Every structure is written in structure tokens, then in C-alpha cells.
C-alpha positions in Angstrom: 89.0 107.5 25.9 90.3 111.1 25.9 88.6 113.5 28.3 87.2 115.8 25.6 85.6 112.8 23.9 84.2 111.6 27.2 82.6 115.0 27.8 81.1 115.1 24.4 79.5 111.7 25.2 78.3 113.0 28.6 76.8 116.2 27.1 75.0 114.0 24.5 73.7 111.9 27.4 72.5 115.1 29.2 70.6 116.3 26.1 69.1 112.8 25.6 67.9 112.8 29.2 66.5 116.3 28.8 64.6 115.5 25.6 63.3 112.3 27.1 61.9 114.0 30.2 61.0 117.4 29.0 59.6 115.8 25.8 56.5 114.4 27.5 56.5 117.6 29.7 56.2 119.8 26.6 53.7 117.3 25.2 51.4 117.6 28.2 51.5 121.4 27.9 50.4 121.1 24.3 47.7 118.6 25.1 46.1 121.0 27.6 44.5 122.5 24.5 44.3 119.5 22.2 43.0 116.9 24.6 41.4 118.5 27.7 37.7 119.3 27.3 37.2 121.4 30.4 39.0 123.1 33.3 39.0 119.9 35.3 40.7 117.9 32.7 43.3 120.6 32.2 44.0 120.4 35.9 44.4 116.6 35.6 46.9 116.9 32.8 48.9 119.6 34.6 48.9 117.5 37.8 50.5 114.6 35.9 53.7 116.7 35.5 53.2 119.0 38.5 55.7 117.2 40.8 58.3 116.6 38.1 58.4 119.4 35.5 60.9 121.6 37.3 63.2 118.6 38.0 63.2 117.8 34.3 64.7 121.2 33.5 67.7 120.4 35.7 69.0 118.3 32.7 68.9 121.4 30.5 70.8 123.5 33.1 73.3 120.8 33.5 73.8 120.3 29.7 74.3 124.1 29.3 76.7 124.3 32.2 78.7 121.3 31.0 79.0 122.8 27.5 80.2 126.1 29.0 82.8 124.4 31.1 84.0 121.6 28.8 83.7 123.3 25.4 83.7 127.1 25.9 84.3 127.8 22.2 81.2 125.7 21.3 79.2 127.5 24.0 80.3 131.0 22.8 79.6 130.4 19.1 76.3 128.6 19.8 74.8 131.1 22.1 76.0 134.1 20.0 74.9 132.7 16.7 71.6 131.2 17.9 70.9 134.1 20.2 67.3 134.8 19.0 65.9 131.3 19.1 67.6 130.4 22.4 66.4 133.7 23.9 62.9 132.8 22.8 63.2 129.3 24.4 64.5 130.9 27.6 61.6 133.4 27.8 59.1 130.6 27.1 60.6 128.4 29.9 60.4 131.3 32.4 56.8 132.2 31.5 55.9 128.5 31.5 57.2 128.0 35.0 55.3 131.1 36.2 52.1 129.8 34.5 52.2 126.5 36.3 52.6 128.2 39.7 50.2 131.1 39.1 47.4 129.3 37.3 45.7 128.1 40.5 46.2 131.2 42.6 42.9 132.7 41.6 39.6 131.0 40.7 38.4 133.4 38.0 37.9 131.7 34.6 39.6 134.5 32.7 42.7 134.3 34.9 43.0 130.5 34.4 42.2 130.7 30.7 45.1 133.2 30.1 47.6 131.1 32.0 46.4 128.0 30.2 47.1 129.7 26.9 50.6 130.6 28.2 51.2 127.0 29.1 50.2 125.8 25.6 52.2 128.3 23.6 55.3 128.1 25.9 55.3 124.4 25.5 54.7 124.4 21.7 57.3 127.0 20.8 60.3 125.4 22.6 59.3 122.0 21.3 59.6 123.3 17.8 62.7 125.5 18.3 64.8 122.8 19.9 64.4 120.8 16.7 65.4 123.8 14.6 68.4 124.5 16.8 69.7 120.9 16.7 69.0 120.6 13.0 71.3 123.6 12.4 74.0 122.2 14.7 74.1 118.9 12.8 73.7 120.5 9.3 76.4 123.1 10.0 76.3 126.9 10.0 78.4 129.8 8.7 81.4 129.8 10.9 84.5 131.8 9.9 88.2 131.2 10.6 87.9 132.9 14.0 85.2 130.3 15.0 82.5 133.0 15.0 79.0 132.6 13.5 78.7 135.1 10.6 75.3 134.1 9.3 71.9 135.6 10.0 68.6 134.5 11.5 67.3 133.6 8.0 70.2 131.1 7.6 68.8 129.1 10.5 65.4 128.8 8.9 66.4 126.3 6.2 64.3 123.3 5.1 66.3 120.7 7.0 66.2 122.6 10.3 62.5 123.4 10.0 61.7 119.7 9.3 63.7 119.0 12.5 61.5 121.4 14.4 58.3 119.7 13.1 59.8 116.3 14.2 60.5 117.4 17.7 57.1 119.1 18.0 55.1 116.0 16.9 57.4 113.5 18.7 57.1 115.4 22.0 53.3 115.7 21.5 53.1 111.9 20.9 55.4 111.2 23.9 53.2 113.4 26.0 50.0 111.7 24.8 51.2 108.3 25.7 52.4 109.7 29.1 48.9 111.1 29.6 47.4 107.7 28.8 49.8 106.1 31.3 49.1 108.6 34.1 45.3 109.1 33.9 42.1 107.1 34.4 38.6 107.4 32.9 37.6 109.0 29.6 40.6 111.2 29.2 42.9 108.1 29.2 41.1 106.6 26.2 41.1 109.9 24.3 44.8 110.3 25.1 45.5 106.9 23.6 43.5 107.6 20.4 45.1 111.0 20.0 48.5 109.4 20.5 47.8 107.0 17.6 46.9 109.9 15.2 49.9 112.1 16.2 52.2 109.1 16.2 51.4 108.3 12.5 52.3 111.9 11.5 55.4 111.7 13.7 56.5 108.5 12.0 56.4 110.1 8.5 58.2 113.3 9.5 60.8 111.5 11.7 61.6 109.0 9.0 62.1 111.7 6.4 64.3 113.7 8.7 66.5 110.8 9.9 66.9 109.5 6.3 68.0 112.9 5.2 70.5 113.1 8.1 71.8 109.6 7.2 72.2 110.4 3.5 74.0 113.6 4.2 76.3 112.8 7.2 75.6 109.3 8.3 77.7 106.1 8.6 77.2 102.6 9.8 76.8 103.5 13.5 74.3 106.2 12.9 72.4 103.8 10.6 72.0 101.4 13.6 70.6 104.3 15.7 68.2 105.2 12.8 66.9 101.7 12.6 66.5 101.5 16.4 64.5 104.8 16.4 62.3 103.7 13.6 61.6 100.3 15.1 60.9 101.8 18.5 58.4 104.3 17.1 56.5 101.6 15.2 56.5 99.4 18.3 55.3 102.3 20.4 52.3 102.7 18.0 51.5 99.0 18.2 51.7 99.0 22.0 49.6 102.1 22.2 46.9 100.6 20.0 46.9 97.5 22.2 46.4 99.6 25.3 49.8 98.8 26.8 50.5 102.3 28.0 53.7 101.4 29.9 55.3 99.8 26.9 54.1 102.6 24.6 55.7 105.3 26.8 58.9 103.3 27.2 59.2 102.8 23.5 58.4 106.4 22.6 61.2 107.3 25.0 63.5 104.8 23.2 62.6 106.6 20.0 63.8 109.9 21.4 67.0 108.4 22.8 67.9 106.7 19.6 67.1 109.7 17.4 69.1 112.2 19.5 71.9 109.7 19.7 71.9 109.5 16.0 72.3 113.2 15.7 75.3 113.3 18.0 76.8 110.3 16.2 76.6 112.1 12.9 78.0 115.3 14.5 81.2 113.7 16.1 84.0 114.7 16.1 82.6 118.1 15.2 80.6 120.0 17.8 79.5 122.7 15.3 80.4 122.2 11.6 81.2 125.1 9.4 79.5 125.3 6.0 82.1 127.8 4.7 85.2 125.7 5.2 85.5 122.3 6.9 88.8 123.5 8.5 86.9 126.2 10.4 84.6 123.7 12.1 84.5 123.5 15.9 85.6 120.1 17.0 85.9 118.3 20.3 89.6 119.1 20.2 89.8 122.8 19.2 86.7 123.8 21.2 87.5 122.0 24.5 88.8 123.3 27.8 92.2 122.4 29.2 92.8 118.7 30.3 93.1 119.9 33.9 89.6 121.6 33.8 88.1 118.4 32.2 89.7 116.3 34.9 88.3 118.4 37.7 84.8 118.3 36.0 85.0 114.5 35.7 85.6 114.0 39.4 82.8 116.4 40.3 80.4 114.7 38.0 81.2 111.3 39.5 80.1 112.6 42.9 77.1 114.7 41.9 75.5 112.7 39.1 74.4 109.7 41.2 72.8 112.0 43.7 70.7 113.8 41.0 69.6 110.5 39.5 68.6 109.1 42.9 66.5 112.1 44.0 64.8 112.4 40.6 64.1 108.7 40.4 62.6 108.8 43.9 60.3 111.7 42.8 58.9 109.7 40.0 58.4 106.7 42.2 56.5 108.7 44.8 54.2 110.2 42.2 53.8 107.1 40.1 50.0 106.6 40.5 47.3 107.4 38.0 45.0 110.4 38.5 41.6 111.5 37.2 39.0 114.2 37.7 37.6 112.3 40.7 40.9 112.9 42.5 40.7 116.7 42.3 39.8 118.8 45.3 36.3 120.4 45.3 37.8 123.9 45.5 37.8 125.9 42.4 41.5 126.5 43.1 
């Protein structure tokens, strides 16, 4: 396998890992308004991701850094053309991190209510915009002969991309709901499972429509296998959730995300950013990549660093693996 192809695969793996982990992270943030009935239950939901949410974002930083180093043309065109939605995501992630840290600093109800609203909206907006962004990457955008984006913001708000945004929004909410059922005890656990069932049915309809559209437009035999795997995993997740098997439901909802994102990258390859103006102007793994020497150095560094990242993140999840409920909260209003 050539190095530029290897790095395309590695970047795909990084995005898959990010959406798997940050997916339930965003979902929990959305559920603080949809599921929690009082301040105590909001604290429980936030505590389920409290030890891990910032570690989940390491995958995003690594994916962005790897794209910058391995495919600088892709990075430049993507971040200049998608400047507004990516800036909105960045602002949301900054405010979201501040909200998690500051929410408990003061006991006043208004203070916590405002930060709770910030957590909800800064989870919902990125969950939607990531689907819009990847929908446009797969569909293709207006790239000229100089590999520069020449479209406008309105071009990014097309039906296919907006449907992709709804899919990621509902899928992440479903993923978060089954994670909440897996990590909590008591009444909130049962309500999380029931909400997951309702959201999962909506997700199934939207996801099937989006993936079939993708397959019909750009798919092949390999992407069809990924589509079938994603659909089967989502149905199985709903069955497991209905049966009260939270561990299986969470695992299978994660498999749904893995297979669906893998399908998008399979339909994209060998392009990294197709041009809708002229296929010859598309950015590919060949014309957008760095030099072979740069890719070789990056490969050796990743061989050293990646196992360390996986070990410490896996250890974090193991340490904080137990369920929690309102009875585990401290008596302090903080």
C-alpha cells in the first residue's frame, strides 16, 4: 500500500474513532434537556462523560493535524471553503468545554441553568454541522482548476448535506441515549432506554435514506457491504435496547457509526474532495498529499504515539466504568 493511501485510511480511522466517542458525548449533552427532569439528573448525565469528554476530542485534534500534515491541499481547501461551519463548530467546542468546567463553580440556579443551555446548544449544533460538512465532502463542492473552493455558503446547504446533518444529529442522540442507559441506575436508566427506542426509529429512517442516496450516487460493491452492516447494526441495536441489553445496544450503535462513516470514506476514495465543476479538478490522495519523505516520518511517529494514546484512553474508560445515579451525588449544591 502506498503511503498516501495508508494515510487516507488512517485519517478515516481517526474520524471514525472521533464520531464513535464524541457521538455519545454530544448525545449526552443533548439529553441534558431532553431526558433530565431536574438539576440532579443533569448532574448525573454530565458526570457520565465528565472523565472522558476532553479525551474524546483528542481524536478530532489528531484527525485535523494528520490532514494538515499528510494532505495539505485538502486541508487548505477544506478549511477555507468550509470556514463558516467549521468556525461555528470550533466556537461551540470551546464554549462547551468551558460550560462543563464552570457549571458547578457556583450554586445559583440561574448560573447553572445558563451553562446547561450552553451545553445543550453546543452539543446539538456540532452534531448537526458535522453531518453537513461530511455530506458536502462526499457529494463534492465547487473546486476550480487551482484546487480552490469557489462556491458560497448557500452551496453547502443542499438537500443531501442537510439530510446528512439530520442523520448525525439523531444518530449521536441515539448513541448518547443508549450510553446513558448503560451508565446510569434508577428511573433515569429506564427513561433513557425508552427515549433511545423512539430516537432510534427516527434515526433508522433518516440514515437508511441518506445511505441509500449515497450508494445510488457514488457507491460500489464495497460501500454496499458497509451500508448493509450499518443498517443491520442499527436494527440490532434497537432490538438489544428494547430487550434491556444496554451493553450490546451501545456496542451495536457504535458499530452503526463505524460502518456508516467507513461507507462515506469508501465512496470518497481515491478523491479526498471531489469537484462538481470538473472531475479533473478534484483533490485526490495523489495530488493533495505531502511528499513521500514527510509521509514516511509521520508513519514512524504514529507507530510510536498511537499505542500510547489508545492505552491511556482505554485505561480512563476502565477506571470510570461503573454506573452512577442521583444517590451517588454529593449533598453539596455544587
